C-alpha positions, 0 to 999 in steps of 0.5 A: 246546062248544068255544070257537070258535077251539079247533075253527079249530085243529081243522079246520085240523087236520084240512086238514093231514091230510088233505093230507099224505095227498092224493099217495097218494090221487093215486098210487092213482087213477092207478094204477086209471085207467091201469088203465083208459085201458091196458086193452081198455072193460071195465066193472068198471075204469071202474067203478073209476075213476069211483068213485076220482075222485068219492070224491076230488071228494068229500073234497078239496072237504069239506076246502077243496081246492075247485080239487081236488074241479074236478079231479077232477068233472071226471076224473069225467065223463069217465070218466063218458060212456065208463061210460056208453057202454060204450066207452073215452075217446076220444084227446082224452078220455084226454089230457084226463083224463091230463092231469087227472092230472098237475093234480092232482098238483102240488095235491097236491104243492102242499097238503102245503106 
């Protein structure tokens, strides 16, 4: 088993690699969500958007980006509510989702630094 310092270095390198990928990940999620937001309600688009937010919520927390994970979880819950209702997001929910995406983009950019 490697010494603790070596493990910490490996974990830091994994975290940096994940951080470098975040802007692209957020961009894909944003595209998926916008496809869902901008068209008539569709179960497949809604499910895809929900899954993408869920995936980011889990992976970002695993890599130590807890605040980003919380923001992604918030987006996931909004979309999940739409899926459960089988109806489009209400205007206030849509505004909240878009603000959440903007916040996630800022967090991703900051993580790369």
